[in-house]
N, C-alpha and C positions, 0 to 999 in steps of 0.2 A: 370791496368787491362783493357783488351780489352772487354769493355761492349757490343759493337755490336755483337761480336763473341759469347760471353756467352749468350746473349739474344736469339740469333737464336738457339743455342744448346738447351736451355730450351724450346723454342717454338716448335721446330720440334721433339725433342726426350724426353723431360722431365728431363733427367739427363745426365750427361757426360758419365755414364756407358753405357747407351743405345747408345749414339752417337759413342762410340768407335767400336761397332760392325759394324755400317754403314760405318765409315771412315776407319776402320781396323788398329787402333793404340792402344797403351797402354793407360790406363786412366791417368797415370802420365804425358804422353806427352800432353794430352789435357790440363791438369792443367798448365803445364809449358808454353804452347803456350798462353793460356788465360791470364796468369799473366805476360807475356812478358819475361820469362826466356829462351825461346827457339824460334828460328826463323825457318820458314819453307821454303823449296825450292819453286820455282815457280810452279813446278809440284804438290807438296803437297798442296799449296794454292789453286790451281785449283780444286783438288780432294775434299778438305774440302768445298770449296764454292759450288761445285755441290751437295754435300750431304746436304748442308744447303739451297739449292735453292736460291743462291745469287751469286754475282760477287766477285772475289778475291779483287778487288780494294776497295770495300765497307767494307770488313772485315779486311783487313790487311794494312790499311793506315800507312804510315811512319809518325811518329810524337810523340811528348811528351805525347799526350793523352793516348797512349797505352804502354808507358814505365812503368816498375815497379816503384812503388812509393818509394821515399827515406824515410827511417825511422830513 
């Protein structure tokens, strides 16, 4: 789970449903990105980061910390 991304979504919008209006995507896409099942293009990362008042590198770091957990 991408906790920094989820934390900023909750901080700025309260819920993912509110954030989808600002970002302009389907709520399922937000869930997939937060849980690491979908990757965003560089343009999408920039748009999401701007909506969350952050930088793309801070939200979408590459690494195991944001990969889906193995169950």
